[in-house]
C-alpha positions in Angstrom: -5.1 44.9 -6.3 -5.6 48.1 -8.6 -9.2 49.8 -7.8 -11.2 51.1 -10.2 -11.6 54.1 -11.4 -14.7 55.6 -13.5 -14.4 59.7 -14.6 -16.7 61.6 -16.5 -15.3 64.4 -18.9 -18.4 66.6 -19.6 -16.2 68.2 -22.4 -17.9 71.5 -23.2 -21.1 70.6 -22.5 -23.4 71.7 -19.2 -25.2 74.6 -17.3 -26.1 75.5 -14.3 -29.2 73.9 -13.7 -28.7 70.4 -16.2 -25.3 70.1 -13.7 -27.3 70.3 -11.0 -29.7 67.7 -12.2 -27.6 65.2 -13.0 -25.1 65.5 -10.4 -28.1 65.3 -8.0 -28.9 61.7 -9.9 -25.0 60.7 -10.3 -24.6 61.4 -6.2 -28.1 59.1 -5.3 -26.7 56.3 -7.9 -23.4 56.0 -7.0 -23.6 56.2 -2.8 -22.6 52.8 -1.3 -20.8 51.2 -4.6 -17.5 51.8 -2.1 -15.7 49.1 -4.6 -14.5 51.6 -6.9 -13.4 55.1 -7.6 -15.6 58.1 -9.4 -15.3 61.2 -10.7 -16.2 64.3 -13.5 -13.7 66.4 -15.3 -15.4 69.5 -16.1 -15.6 73.0 -17.8 -13.7 75.7 -15.7 -16.2 77.8 -15.1 -18.3 74.9 -13.4 -15.6 74.2 -10.4 -17.3 76.2 -7.8 -20.8 74.4 -8.8 -19.3 71.1 -8.9 -16.8 71.7 -5.4 -19.9 72.6 -3.6 -22.5 70.0 -4.9 -19.8 66.7 -4.4 -17.2 67.9 -1.3 -18.0 65.4 1.5 -18.9 62.7 -1.0 -17.6 59.7 -2.9 -17.6 61.5 -6.6 -14.0 63.5 -7.2 -14.2 65.7 -9.4 -11.3 68.3 -11.7 -10.6 70.0 -14.9 -10.4 68.9 -18.9 -6.8 71.0 -19.1 -4.7 73.2 -17.1 -1.3 75.6 -18.1 1.8 74.7 -18.0 3.0 77.8 -16.6 2.2 78.3 -12.9 0.9 82.2 -13.3 2.0 85.2 -15.3 1.2 86.9 -18.3 -0.8 84.6 -20.3 -4.2 85.4 -20.9 -7.1 83.1 -21.1 -4.8 80.6 -19.7 -5.9 78.4 -16.0 -3.1 77.8 -13.8 -2.7 74.8 -11.6 -2.8 76.4 -8.4 -6.4 77.7 -9.5 -7.3 74.2 -9.8 -6.4 72.8 -6.4 -8.2 76.1 -5.3 -11.3 74.2 -6.2 -10.2 71.2 -4.8 -9.6 69.4 -7.8 -8.4 66.1 -7.6 -7.9 65.3 -11.5 -6.8 66.7 -14.7 -7.3 65.9 -18.4 -4.3 65.8 -20.2 -3.3 65.1 -23.8 -7.3 64.1 -24.9 -7.5 63.5 -28.7 -9.1 66.6 -29.1 -6.5 69.0 -27.6 -3.9 67.5 -29.5 -6.0 67.5 -32.8 -8.1 70.6 -32.1 -5.6 73.0 -30.5 -2.3 71.4 -31.6 -1.2 70.1 -28.7 2.3 68.1 -28.8 3.4 65.3 -27.1 6.3 68.2 -25.6 3.7 70.4 -24.5 1.8 67.5 -22.8 4.6 66.4 -21.2 5.3 69.8 -19.6 1.1 70.3 -18.5 1.6 66.8 -16.5 5.0 67.8 -14.7 3.2 71.2 -13.6 -0.1 69.1 -12.5 2.3 67.4 -10.7 4.3 69.8 -8.8 0.9 71.0 -7.7 -0.8 67.7 -6.2 -3.1 67.3 -8.9 -3.6 63.8 -10.5 -3.1 63.5 -14.2 -5.1 61.9 -16.4 -3.0 61.6 -19.3 -4.2 60.5 -22.2 -2.6 58.4 -25.6 -4.2 56.9 -28.7 -4.4 56.2 -32.3 -6.0 58.0 -34.9 -8.2 55.7 -37.8 -5.4 56.1 -40.1 -2.7 55.1 -37.5 -4.7 52.0 -36.7 -5.0 50.9 -40.2 -1.2 51.6 -41.0 -0.5 48.9 -37.9 1.1 51.7 -36.4 -0.8 51.8 -33.2 1.9 50.5 -30.7 4.6 53.1 -32.1 2.2 56.2 -31.7 1.1 55.1 -28.2 4.6 54.2 -27.4 6.0 57.8 -28.4 3.2 59.5 -26.2 4.0 57.6 -23.3 8.0 57.8 -24.1 7.9 61.8 -24.2 6.2 61.8 -20.6 8.2 58.6 -18.9 11.4 60.5 -19.9 10.1 64.2 -18.9 9.3 63.3 -15.5 10.4 59.9 -14.8 8.6 56.6 -14.4 8.3 56.9 -10.5 6.4 60.4 -11.5 4.1 58.4 -13.7 3.2 56.1 -10.7 1.2 59.1 -9.6 -0.7 59.7 -12.7 -3.8 57.6 -14.5 -3.3 56.6 -18.0 -6.3 56.8 -20.1 -6.2 54.8 -23.7 -8.6 56.5 -26.3 -9.1 55.1 -29.6 -9.4 57.8 -31.6 -10.6 55.9 -34.8 -13.4 54.6 -32.4 -15.2 57.3 -31.2 -17.6 58.9 -33.3 -16.4 57.0 -36.0 -19.3 54.4 -36.2 -16.2 52.1 -35.6 -16.0 50.1 -32.2 -13.1 48.3 -30.6 -13.9 45.1 -29.0 -12.8 44.5 -25.3 -10.2 42.4 -26.7 -9.3 45.1 -28.8 -8.8 47.1 -25.7 -7.2 45.2 -23.6 -4.1 44.5 -26.2 -3.1 48.3 -26.2 -3.9 48.3 -22.1 -1.5 45.3 -21.7 1.1 47.0 -23.9 1.2 50.2 -22.3 1.8 48.5 -19.5 4.4 46.1 -20.4 6.2 49.3 -21.8 5.8 50.9 -17.9 7.2 47.8 -17.1 10.5 47.8 -18.9 11.2 50.5 -16.3 9.4 49.4 -13.3 7.4 46.7 -12.3 6.1 47.5 -9.7 4.7 50.8 -11.0 3.5 49.4 -14.5 1.3 46.4 -11.9 -0.1 49.4 -10.1 -0.5 51.6 -12.5 -4.2 52.7 -13.3 -5.3 52.2 -17.0 -8.5 53.9 -18.4 -10.6 53.0 -21.6 -11.5 55.7 -23.5 -13.4 54.9 -26.3 -17.1 55.2 -26.2 -17.6 53.1 -23.1 -21.7 52.5 -23.0 -23.9 51.3 -20.2 -23.9 48.0 -22.4 -20.4 47.3 -23.0 -18.9 48.7 -19.3 -18.8 45.4 -18.1 -17.3 43.4 -21.0 -14.6 45.8 -20.7 -13.8 46.2 -17.2 -13.5 42.6 -17.2 -10.2 42.7 -19.1 -7.5 42.2 -16.7 -5.5 45.4 -17.6 -8.4 47.7 -18.2 -9.1 49.3 -15.0 -12.6 51.5 -15.8 -13.0 54.2 -18.1 -12.8 57.4 -19.4 -16.6 58.2 -20.2 -17.5 61.1 -22.7 -21.0 61.2 -23.9 -22.3 58.8 -21.1 -21.2 61.1 -18.4 -23.5 63.6 -19.4 -26.5 61.0 -18.6 -27.1 60.2 -15.0 -28.5 57.2 -15.5 -26.1 55.7 -18.5 -23.2 57.2 -16.2 -24.4 55.2 -12.8 -24.6 52.0 -14.8 -21.3 52.0 -15.7 -19.9 53.0 -12.2 -22.1 50.3 -10.9 -20.5 48.2 -13.5 -17.1 49.1 -12.5 -17.9 48.5 -8.5 -19.5 45.3 -9.4 -15.9 44.1 -11.6 -14.1 45.0 -8.4 -15.6 42.6 -6.2 
């Protein structure tokens, strides 16, 4: 049976003081919730702080990006080995904000995925469609293309070591919301795409939902058969909200 997973994406928020208060609240709230797994992906400068506070707890940590190169003269880039130095388990790859704002292509995302795996990191690989793509009825084609590039680049056996996150860009900060049934439909499609190559990998693949999961909708989302947890944005910055989502994952796994 697949375990539920909840990962917070802090994006470009935080300070040493606010991080401390947030993590103290999260640690207190998830203590004893042993039916699911939890993590936070934080800005690079806070990895040392997060490592110090979370080491030995039931909350893992990671980063929001990495360089596809292992090392070299790449000013401003962060190598995968630097992330493992700080004990990172996860790294987010292909997030819609990286694709839209930093013009990261499917090929770049696939290269980062490959590098992360080589260094023992677990990629959280994001796929999803924009509002225009949703309204044009091409959701499945867009998601299939994003998946296909990675599957072709690294192979389905390697994808088994990763987490997939479906983030419907049209349902993030637009006032529109995806119903649990709409989210489930795309999650099921993702699993079917992988199953065409390897049924066992597909059944074991953890697929998170990243479309504005909140404390008041997490239980409905996590009850869907192909939704294995959430990649949480804004709600991960408020301890009570994030803990409530973690509790929903724990309850769904019981």
